KEKE-369117 format. One record per residue (C-alpha): residue number from 0; x, y, z; residue in three letters. Coordinates in nm, 4 decimals. Example, Ala and Ser with C-alpha at 12.3 -4.5 7.8 and 13.67 -1.06 7.14 Angstrom:
! KEKE-369117
     k          X          Y          Z     r
     0     1.2300    -0.4500     0.7800   ala
     1     1.3670    -0.1060     0.7140   ser
***
This chain:
! KEKE-369117
     k          X          Y          Z     r
     0    17.4050    11.1327     6.8175   unk
     1    17.1906    10.9573     7.0803   unk
     2    16.8179    10.9994     7.0736   unk
     3    16.6086    11.1135     7.3660   unk
     4    16.5642    10.8695     7.6473   unk
     5    16.3061    10.6055     7.5515   unk
     6    15.9781    10.6125     7.7382   unk
     7    15.7998    10.2992     7.8529   unk
     8    15.4492    10.2368     7.7197   unk
     9    15.2222    10.0271     7.9427   unk
    10    15.2777     9.7678     8.2129   unk
    11    15.4491     9.4330     8.2078   unk
    12    15.1078     9.2715     8.1646   unk
    13    15.0390     9.4881     7.8586   unk
    14    15.3592     9.3669     7.6975   unk
    15    15.2837     9.0062     7.7895   unk
    16    14.9321     9.0451     7.6485   unk
    17    15.0535     9.1663     7.3090   unk
    18    15.3297     8.9056     7.2972   unk
    19    15.0879     8.6282     7.3972   unk
    20    14.8434     8.7391     7.1295   unk
    21    15.1263     8.7289     6.8779   unk
    22    15.2269     8.3801     6.9867   unk
    23    14.8706     8.2457     6.9914   unk
    24    14.7958     8.3789     6.6450   unk
    25    15.1191     8.2397     6.5050   unk
    26    15.0668     7.9084     6.6822   unk
    27    14.7118     7.8703     6.5523   unk
    28    14.8278     7.9362     6.1974   unk
    29    15.1270     7.7034     6.2170   unk
    30    14.9425     7.4270     6.4024   unk
    31    14.6682     7.4162     6.1419   unk
    32    14.9173     7.4142     5.8550   unk
    33    15.1404     7.1555     6.0262   unk
    34    14.8456     6.9204     6.0742   unk
    35    14.7752     6.9410     5.7014   unk
    36    15.1432     6.8820     5.6256   unk
    37    15.1696     6.5882     5.8698   unk
    38    14.8854     6.4119     5.6920   unk
    39    15.0203     6.4395     5.3373   unk
    40    15.4013     6.4585     5.3719   unk
    41    15.5923     6.1360     5.4550   unk
    42    15.7310     6.1036     5.8088   unk
    43    16.0810     6.0531     5.6677   unk
    44    16.0675     6.3945     5.5010   unk
    45    16.0130     6.5541     5.8414   unk
    46    16.3263     6.3753     5.9582   unk
    47    16.5207     6.5016     5.6557   unk
    48    16.4013     6.8533     5.7283   unk
    49    16.5205     6.8095     6.0859   unk
    50    16.8698     6.7190     5.9664   unk
    51    16.8827     7.0193     5.7326   unk
    52    16.7626     7.2531     6.0085   unk
    53    17.0250     7.1048     6.2413   unk
    54    17.2983     7.2169     6.0019   unk
    55    17.1500     7.5669     5.9706   unk
    56    17.0917     7.6110     6.3444   unk
    57    17.4462     7.4914     6.4183   unk
    58    17.6001     7.7724     6.2164   unk
    59    17.3516     8.0246     6.3527   unk
    60    17.4447     7.9311     6.7088   unk
    61    17.8193     7.9433     6.6427   unk
    62    17.7918     8.2908     6.4901   unk
    63    17.5369     8.4442     6.7282   unk
    64    17.6650     8.7922     6.8136   unk
    65    17.4171     8.8770     7.0890   unk
    66    17.4159     9.2388     6.9680   unk
    67    17.0351     9.2588     6.9544   unk
    68    16.9945     9.1441     7.3147   unk
    69    17.2771     9.3723     7.4273   unk
    70    17.1135     9.6703     7.2575   unk
    71    16.7896     9.6116     7.4495   unk
    72    16.9866     9.6685     7.7709   unk
    73    17.1001    10.0123     7.6593   unk
    74    16.9525    10.3210     7.8229   unk
    75    16.9647    10.5111     7.4946   unk
    76    16.9539    10.3612     7.1456   unk
    77    17.1285    10.5768     6.8849   unk
    78    17.1138    10.5616     6.5045   unk
    79    17.4793    10.4567     6.5058   unk
    80    17.3948    10.1661     6.7358   unk
    81    17.1103    10.0454     6.5121   unk
    82    17.3283    10.0701     6.2002   unk
    83    17.6103     9.8778     6.3662   unk
    84    17.3758     9.5976     6.4765   unk
    85    17.2177     9.5844     6.1290   unk
    86    17.5559     9.5714     5.9541   unk
    87    17.6669     9.2875     6.1812   unk
    88    17.3450     9.0955     6.1105   unk
    89    17.3776     9.1359     5.7326   unk
    90    17.7397     9.0175     5.7311   unk
    91    17.6567     8.7260     5.9584   unk
    92    17.3629     8.6134     5.7434   unk
    93    17.5660     8.6296     5.4239   unk
    94    17.8498     8.4373     5.5850   unk
    95    17.6165     8.1604     5.7029   unk
    96    17.4702     8.1294     5.3530   unk
    97    17.8092     8.0938     5.1845   unk
    98    17.9595     7.8514     5.4385   unk
    99    17.6522     7.6287     5.4603   unk
   100    17.6066     7.6162     5.0843   unk
   101    17.9694     7.5048     5.0452   unk
   102    17.9455     7.2496     5.3274   unk
   103    17.6100     7.1009     5.2238   unk
   104    17.7649     6.7997     5.0401   unk
   105    17.9730     6.7155     5.3473   unk
   106    17.6682     6.7300     5.5750   unk
   107    17.4689     6.5016     5.3456   unk
   108    17.7645     6.2619     5.3288   unk
   109    17.7954     6.2537     5.7082   unk
   110    17.4271     6.1643     5.7519   unk
   111    17.4345     5.9320     5.4474   unk
   112    17.1445     6.1222     5.2900   unk
   113    17.2606     6.2648     4.9532   unk
   114    16.9125     6.4025     4.8764   unk
   115    16.9395     6.6728     5.1426   unk
   116    17.2266     6.8609     4.9748   unk
   117    16.9897     7.0773     4.7713   unk
   118    16.7603     7.1180     5.0732   unk
   119    17.0439     7.2540     5.2887   unk
   120    17.1551     7.4960     5.0174   unk
   121    16.7996     7.6263     4.9808   unk
   122    16.7486     7.6623     5.3577   unk
   123    17.0776     7.8489     5.3969   unk
   124    16.9238     8.1356     5.2012   unk
   125    16.6939     8.2099     5.4971   unk
   126    16.9961     8.3211     5.7020   unk
   127    17.0989     8.5693     5.4328   unk
   128    16.7420     8.6958     5.4017   unk
   129    16.6850     8.7420     5.7776   unk
   130    17.0111     8.9316     5.8100   unk
   131    16.8450     9.2279     5.6366   unk
   132    16.5618     9.2556     5.8925   unk
   133    16.5198     9.6059     6.0350   unk
   134    16.6863     9.6571     6.3738   unk
   135    16.4349     9.9162     6.4943   unk
   136    16.2639     9.6181     6.6612   unk
   137    16.5262     9.6586     6.9351   unk
   138    16.3799     9.9970     7.0257   unk
   139    16.0279     9.8563     7.0205   unk
   140    16.1271     9.5964     7.2778   unk
   141    16.3055     9.8508     7.4941   unk
   142    16.0039    10.0850     7.4997   unk
   143    15.7409     9.8086     7.5190   unk
   144    15.5857     9.8782     7.1768   unk
   145    15.4929     9.5111     7.1462   unk
   146    15.1877     9.5937     6.9349   unk
   147    15.4246     9.6674     6.6445   unk
   148    15.5949     9.3322     6.6945   unk
   149    15.2508     9.1678     6.6826   unk
   150    15.1891     9.2824     6.3253   unk
   151    15.5402     9.1897     6.2191   unk
   152    15.5505     8.8367     6.3589   unk
   153    15.1875     8.7548     6.2872   unk
   154    15.2353     8.8536     5.9242   unk
   155    15.5328     8.6202     5.8978   unk
   156    15.3407     8.3307     6.0533   unk
   157    15.0366     8.3761     5.8304   unk
   158    15.2451     8.3879     5.5130   unk
   159    15.4438     8.0826     5.6149   unk
   160    15.1307     7.8854     5.7084   unk
   161    14.9498     7.9731     5.3849   unk
   162    15.2485     7.8760     5.1729   unk
   163    15.2936     7.5512     5.3666   unk
   164    14.9318     7.4421     5.3148   unk
   165    14.9383     7.5263     4.9443   unk
   166    15.2751     7.3591     4.8787   unk
   167    15.1985     7.0556     5.0983   unk
   168    14.8815     6.9801     4.9026   unk
   169    15.0601     7.0455     4.5736   unk
   170    15.4073     6.8934     4.6212   unk
   171    15.3470     6.6455     4.9096   unk
   172    15.7176     6.6262     4.9925   unk
   173    15.9970     6.8003     5.1838   unk
   174    16.0100     7.0955     4.9454   unk
   175    15.6794     7.2194     5.0817   unk
   176    15.8512     7.2631     5.4216   unk
   177    16.1533     7.4319     5.2627   unk
   178    15.9564     7.6785     5.0503   unk
   179    15.7341     7.7733     5.3466   unk
   180    16.0406     7.8445     5.5627   unk
   181    16.1950     8.0699     5.2982   unk
   182    15.8642     8.2489     5.2411   unk
   183    15.8312     8.3176     5.6147   unk
   184    16.1801     8.4713     5.6303   unk
   185    16.1124     8.6916     5.3276   unk
   186    15.7802     8.8070     5.4733   unk
   187    15.9441     8.8990     5.8063   unk
   188    16.2136     9.1131     5.6442   unk
   189    15.9717     9.2852     5.4058   unk
   190    15.7256     9.3667     5.6830   unk
   191    15.9999     9.4935     5.9168   unk
   192    16.1048     9.7570     5.6647   unk
   193    15.7461     9.8405     5.5689   unk
   194    15.6445     9.9033     5.9323   unk
   195    15.9645    10.0769     6.0469   unk
   196    16.0211    10.3033     5.7449   unk
   197    16.3413    10.4386     5.9004   unk
   198    16.6347    10.4053     5.6589   unk
   199    16.9342    10.2023     5.7719   unk
   200    17.2897    10.2254     5.6389   unk
   201    17.5983    10.0071     5.6369   unk
   202    17.7957    10.1580     5.9236   unk
   203    18.0418    10.0124     6.1707   unk
   204    18.1171    10.1863     6.4980   unk
   205    18.4060    10.0185     6.6782   unk
   206    18.3095    10.1875     7.0048   unk
   207    17.9502    10.0610     6.9821   unk
   208    18.0641     9.7141     6.8737   unk
   209    18.3023     9.6778     7.1698   unk
   210    18.0303     9.7856     7.4110   unk
   211    17.7831     9.5382     7.2615   unk
   212    18.0402     9.2573     7.2595   unk
   213    18.1070     9.2851     7.6338   unk
   214    17.7500     9.1661     7.6907   unk
   215    17.6992     8.9744     7.3668   unk
   216    17.9920     8.7363     7.4199   unk
   217    17.7921     8.5614     7.6923   unk
   218    17.4893     8.5436     7.4639   unk
   219    17.7158     8.3786     7.2056   unk
   220    17.8387     8.1305     7.4651   unk
   221    17.4832     8.0501     7.5739   unk
   222    17.3836     8.0133     7.2082   unk
   223    17.6550     7.7536     7.1513   unk
   224    17.5575     7.5682     7.4669   unk
   225    17.1928     7.5859     7.3597   unk
   226    17.2927     7.4245     7.0308   unk
   227    17.4266     7.1250     7.2206   unk
   228    17.1194     7.1140     7.4436   unk
   229    16.8665     7.1509     7.1620   unk
   230    17.0322     6.9468     6.8890   unk
   231    17.2419     6.6763     7.0588   unk
   232    16.9345     6.4597     7.1143   unk
   233    16.8292     6.5002     6.7487   unk
   234    17.1800     6.4081     6.6377   unk
   235    17.1873     6.0914     6.8491   unk
   236    16.8445     5.9788     6.7296   unk
   237    16.9314     6.0394     6.3639   unk
   238    17.2637     5.8557     6.3865   unk
   239    17.1688     5.5643     6.6113   unk
   240    16.8099     5.4982     6.5068   unk
   241    16.6627     5.6384     6.1837   unk
   242    16.5201     5.9494     6.0220   unk
   243    16.1719     5.8102     6.0807   unk
   244    16.2470     5.7833     6.4525   unk
   245    16.3767     6.1407     6.4395   unk
   246    16.0453     6.2481     6.2895   unk
   247    15.8571     6.0857     6.5789   unk
   248    16.0906     6.2382     6.8365   unk
   249    16.0843     6.5897     6.6946   unk
   250    15.7058     6.6055     6.6821   unk
   251    15.6846     6.4712     7.0387   unk
   252    15.9378     6.7327     7.1491   unk
   253    15.7445     7.0088     6.9726   unk
   254    15.4196     6.9206     7.1500   unk
   255    15.5909     6.8705     7.4880   unk
   256    15.7599     7.2110     7.4688   unk
   257    15.4392     7.3990     7.3884   unk
   258    15.4292     7.5520     7.7398   unk
   259    15.7813     7.6941     7.7145   unk
   260    15.7400     7.7927     7.3490   unk
   261    15.4125     7.9744     7.3961   unk
   262    15.4167     8.0898     7.7588   unk
   263    15.7676     8.1071     7.9036   unk
   264    15.9334     8.2514     7.5944   unk
   265    15.6462     8.4938     7.5468   unk
   266    15.7022     8.6325     7.8957   unk
   267    16.0796     8.6180     7.8522   unk
   268    16.0717     8.8592     7.5598   unk
   269    15.8936     9.1133     7.7787   unk
   270    16.0806     9.0646     8.1061   unk
   271    16.4276     9.1116     7.9526   unk
   272    16.3801     9.4899     7.9122   unk
   273    16.1525     9.4924     8.2188   unk
   274    16.4209     9.3658     8.4572   unk
   275    16.6696     9.6141     8.3117   unk
   276    16.4356     9.9008     8.4004   unk
   277    16.4083     9.8117     8.7705   unk
   278    16.7683     9.7024     8.8180   unk
   279    16.8477     9.9812     9.0648   unk
   280    16.5537     9.8858     9.2894   unk
   281    16.6253     9.5418     9.4450   unk
   282    16.2830     9.5237     9.6116   unk
   283    16.0947     9.5893     9.2876   unk
   284    16.3267     9.3538     9.1008   unk
   285    16.2523     9.0717     9.3452   unk
   286    15.8801     9.1417     9.3351   unk
   287    15.8793     9.1387     8.9550   unk
   288    16.0624     8.8039     8.9446   unk
   289    15.8226     8.6533     9.1979   unk
   290    15.5149     8.7682     9.0064   unk
   291    15.6541     8.6489     8.6740   unk
   292    15.7656     8.3077     8.8030   unk
   293    15.4438     8.2402     8.9967   unk
   294    15.2163     8.3410     8.7085   unk
   295    15.4155     8.1589     8.4415   unk
   296    15.4573     7.8345     8.6340   unk
   297    15.0861     7.8163     8.7133   unk
   298    15.0105     7.8379     8.3409   unk
   299    15.2939     7.6020     8.2418   unk
   300    15.2053     7.3358     8.4979   unk
   301    14.8367     7.3539     8.4055   unk
   302    14.8977     7.3257     8.0318   unk
   303    15.1453     7.0416     8.0927   unk
   304    14.8846     6.8494     8.2929   unk
   305    14.6418     6.9057     8.0086   unk
   306    14.8926     6.7806     7.7496   unk
   307    14.9836     6.4754     7.9560   unk
   308    14.6222     6.3655     7.9786   unk
   309    14.5258     6.4425     7.6185   unk
   310    14.8453     6.3017     7.4590   unk
   311    14.6827     5.9787     7.3284   unk
   312    14.3879     6.1704     7.1883   unk
   313    14.6112     6.4295     7.0213   unk
   314    14.7810     6.1455     6.8369   unk
   315    14.4622     5.9566     6.7512   unk
   316    14.2408     6.2434     6.6422   unk
   317    14.4795     6.5184     6.5285   unk
   318    14.8068     6.3940     6.3778   unk
   319    14.6939     6.0407     6.2990   unk
   320    14.7546     5.6909     6.4334   unk
   321    15.0772     5.6464     6.2367   unk
   322    15.2419     5.8791     6.4924   unk
   323    15.1571     5.6484     6.7868   unk
   324    15.5263     5.5620     6.8644   unk
   325    15.5720     5.9192     6.9900   unk
   326    15.3278     5.8761     7.2837   unk
   327    15.5689     5.7623     7.5573   unk
   328    15.8480     6.0048     7.4597   unk
   329    15.5888     6.2838     7.4547   unk
   330    15.4756     6.2193     7.8119   unk
   331    15.8337     6.1998     7.9398   unk
   332    15.9305     6.5186     7.7584   unk
   333    15.6358     6.7033     7.9130   unk
   334    15.8201     6.6757     8.2463   unk
   335    16.1300     6.8140     8.0770   unk
   336    15.9217     7.1047     7.9497   unk
   337    15.8136     7.1971     8.3025   unk
   338    16.1730     7.1964     8.4271   unk
   339    16.2909     7.3889     8.1227   unk
   340    16.0334     7.6603     8.1858   unk
   341    16.1524     7.7096     8.5424   unk
   342    16.5140     7.7256     8.4229   unk
   343    16.4251     7.9723     8.1461   unk
   344    16.2529     8.2097     8.3900   unk
   345    16.5686     8.2210     8.6024   unk
   346    16.7866     8.2636     8.2950   unk
   347    16.5710     8.5580     8.1866   unk
   348    16.6328     8.7257     8.5223   unk
   349    17.0088     8.6724     8.4957   unk
   350    17.0205     8.8255     8.1462   unk
   351    16.7907     9.1106     8.2472   unk
   352    17.0152     9.2183     8.5353   unk
   353    17.3257     9.2088     8.3172   unk
   354    17.4543     8.8682     8.4345   unk
   355    17.4267     8.6458     8.1253   unk
   356    17.7321     8.4608     8.2578   unk
   357    17.5054     8.2993     8.5193   unk
   358    17.2739     8.1785     8.2441   unk
   359    17.5756     8.0301     8.0652   unk
   360    17.7079     7.8530     8.3738   unk
   361    17.3639     7.7185     8.4568   unk
   362    17.3142     7.5655     8.1123   unk
   363    17.6699     7.4396     8.0734   unk
   364    17.5997     7.1481     8.3076   unk
   365    17.2831     7.0688     8.1181   unk
   366    17.4699     7.0489     7.7883   unk
   367    17.7452     6.8305     7.9336   unk
   368    17.4922     6.5908     8.0874   unk
   369    17.3002     6.5518     7.7606   unk
   370    17.6138     6.4931     7.5563   unk
   371    17.7393     6.2305     7.8035   unk
   372    17.4072     6.0507     7.8542   unk
   373    17.2514     6.0932     7.5097   unk
   374    17.4302     5.8270     7.3061   unk
   375    17.4000     5.5351     7.5534   unk
   376    17.0427     5.6373     7.6353   unk
   377    16.9227     5.6214     7.2758   unk
   378    17.1362     5.3138     7.1975   unk
   379    16.9989     5.1012     7.4825   unk
   380    16.6516     5.2487     7.5384   unk
   381    16.5636     5.4147     7.2051   unk
   382    16.3268     5.7132     7.2174   unk
   383    16.2272     5.6639     7.5818   unk
   384    16.5930     5.6629     7.6797   unk
   385    16.6801     5.9899     7.5083   unk
   386    16.3674     6.1485     7.6557   unk
   387    16.4752     6.0577     8.0098   unk
   388    16.8265     6.1834     7.9305   unk
   389    16.6738     6.5219     7.8457   unk
   390    16.4899     6.5267     8.1811   unk
   391    16.8097     6.4359     8.3666   unk
   392    17.0037     6.7096     8.1910   unk
   393    16.7434     6.9651     8.3055   unk
   394    16.7913     6.8585     8.6683   unk
   395    17.1634     6.9377     8.6547   unk
   396    17.0763     7.3090     8.6105   unk
   397    16.8957     7.3392     8.9403   unk
   398    17.1913     7.3848     9.1821   unk
   399    17.3313     7.6788     8.9824   unk
   400    16.9809     7.8192     8.9308   unk
   401    16.8997     7.8178     9.3020   unk
   402    17.2397     7.9652     9.3923   unk
   403    17.1991     8.2430     9.1334   unk
   404    16.8486     8.3292     9.2513   unk
   405    16.9631     8.3377     9.6129   unk
   406    17.2314     8.5900     9.5201   unk
   407    17.0084     8.8100     9.3029   unk
   408    16.6824     8.8113     9.5018   unk
   409    16.7547     8.6359     9.8297   unk
   410    16.4488     8.7716    10.0095   unk
   411    16.2096     8.6363     9.7420   unk
   412    16.3522     8.2864     9.6921   unk
   413    16.1445     8.1199     9.9650   unk
   414    15.8304     8.3024     9.8556   unk
   415    15.8797     8.1889     9.4956   unk
   416    15.9403     7.8266     9.6059   unk
   417    15.6213     7.8283     9.8118   unk
   418    15.4244     7.9666     9.5156   unk
   419    15.5689     7.6930     9.2923   unk
   420    15.4462     7.4271     9.5382   unk
   421    15.0955     7.5756     9.5405   unk
   422    15.0912     7.5876     9.1612   unk
   423    15.2104     7.2274     9.1406   unk
   424    14.9282     7.1085     9.3648   unk
   425    14.6679     7.3093     9.1708   unk
   426    14.7883     7.1689     8.8388   unk
   427    14.7966     6.8134     8.9729   unk
   428    14.4328     6.8539     9.0769   unk
   429    14.3500     6.9614     8.7212   unk
   430    14.5190     6.6502     8.5840   unk
   431    14.3391     6.4250     8.8313   unk
   432    14.0049     6.5827     8.7424   unk
   433    14.0630     6.5198     8.3708   unk
   434    14.1708     6.1608     8.4365   unk
   435    13.8731     6.0921     8.6641   unk
   436    13.6255     6.2352     8.4140   unk
   437    13.7656     6.0254     8.1303   unk
   438    13.7784     5.7078     8.3426   unk
   439    13.4275     5.7363     8.4822   unk
   440    13.2539     5.8548     8.1670   unk
   441    13.4385     5.6371     7.9079   unk
   442    13.4541     5.9314     7.6714   unk
   443    13.4049     5.9418     7.2966   unk
   444    13.5516     6.2216     7.0841   unk
   445    13.2529     6.4442     7.1559   unk
   446    13.2788     6.3694     7.5273   unk
   447    13.6481     6.4538     7.5250   unk
   448    13.5752     6.7937     7.3744   unk
   449    13.3100     6.8628     7.6379   unk
   450    13.5323     6.7477     7.9259   unk
   451    13.8307     6.9358     7.7822   unk
   452    13.6255     7.2562     7.7949   unk
   453    13.4262     7.2125     8.1171   unk
   454    13.6871     7.0721     8.3581   unk
   455    13.9305     7.3653     8.3136   unk
   456    13.6424     7.6104     8.3670   unk
   457    13.5455     7.4394     8.6937   unk
   458    13.9126     7.4332     8.7952   unk
   459    13.9500     7.8060     8.7185   unk
   460    13.6376     7.8777     8.9232   unk
   461    13.7919     7.6883     9.2148   unk
   462    14.1087     7.9004     9.1875   unk
   463    13.9011     8.2181     9.1893   unk
   464    13.7196     8.1002     9.5028   unk
   465    14.0543     8.0309     9.6717   unk
   466    14.1755     8.3717     9.5619   unk
   467    13.8717     8.5435     9.7093   unk
   468    13.8041     8.3559    10.0324   unk
   469    14.1340     8.2061    10.1554   unk
   470    14.4932     8.2972    10.2350   unk
   471    14.6067     8.0975     9.9304   unk
   472    14.6268     8.3401     9.6375   unk
   473    14.7173     8.1351     9.3267   unk
   474    14.6169     8.4153     9.0867   unk
   475    14.7554     8.7149     9.2771   unk
   476    15.0809     8.7230     9.0825   unk
   477    14.8910     8.7683     8.7564   unk
   478    14.6986     9.0624     8.9010   unk
   479    15.0194     9.2234     9.0287   unk
   480    15.1721     9.2194     8.6796   unk
   481    14.9333     9.5033     8.5888   unk
   482    15.1448     9.7550     8.7817   unk
   483    15.3170    10.0136     8.5585   unk
   484    15.6889     9.9776     8.4981   unk
   485    15.9552    10.2110     8.6308   unk
   486    16.1468    10.4534     8.4115   unk
   487    16.4770    10.3274     8.2634   unk
   488    16.7609    10.3045     8.5085   unk
   489    17.0127    10.0761     8.3460   unk
   490    17.3098    10.2375     8.1934   unk
   491    17.4453    10.1798     7.8446   unk
***
């Protein structure tokens, strides 16, 4: 029996605020623990961990049901629906564990690294553990109870970070990374059931499953394509170069994708149910997309400019000079991160309005380009080559992205493009100000900290002045996100 229609709590900005707080807390915990780990664990072990995670993420992508995302689109979320999603997740997690454990020797043989067999078997247990996570989180997302998700995900991050620091200082090898990953998964599942309290049961509703599959099949397709996009470059680096090179590349990629990991994806989790709620109102849908894209890209472009300037100092003062070979790939990948954020915002709109097929078609070209260009790029130009191949693959998404946006929100496309141009100029000015300050002042570490704090404050003050006294309103989109959301309109 279906429950009463879910009621929305708060505005889009409220949801973004809670999700951003969750991400910032988790990022702070994991960054601190990762810095400790990077200083005591060999670089090669990070590469080995990357190979093991590649195997796990491959199976996860191939078996992604998309049921959770499909359930968020539903107007009403019944107990039968939650039980069906939970049953599917448990079976999927157990299947991944069994298959990966059996295939671990073959994976280690393929990569010529026999020592990772046990690592892969251990990591495969995280899939089985996460399968038991409570599915009431779907209802929280639908009704914008993101404060509950804050406690759940922050608890996981804190447990994982604490275990990583302890094990890194004790073991000083790859097993510290493995144990921390397993501990994080166990903490997430335990907390989900502690917070939700509602009892779940093994139940399979064929009617519910068919309804979820009609949407979820495109999520599965996108998941498989995402596997190619996210792991093809790691595969090429590991096979053509070395595990040490993979360690350099993966850390550079992690830093370069900070804007999309901690801004774009944060907003994406909130806008998915948000778009579904205003689907029947094209004007409000277009306005929501414009506000989201303008606000997100201003933050992404600004943080990317910051990262580009501070890249050498991040390496020298934070992770250590032994990571210096990642500098040039990092700066190239920062450009890829900007493009990826723009693509992800459009993909979020497509999924939110019930057109995940557009997201699939958009990213298909990106995957094909990376697979075709990746091997020769890394073979002839090493890490710089694969980094430029990633940028090129992002560019192939743009024609489909622009066409999809024109069809969904035609009246807002020009407005969004103009806002992107303004944001690009504002962010470039921030980068130039940082560069000028460092060049003129010949900064020490203390000077860098002062400049890193003062220049953004002056830049923000300049944006506020523009907002107040000119026709250019770079911050208006953020203010408009405070408007309350409409009642649910999407059907199940």
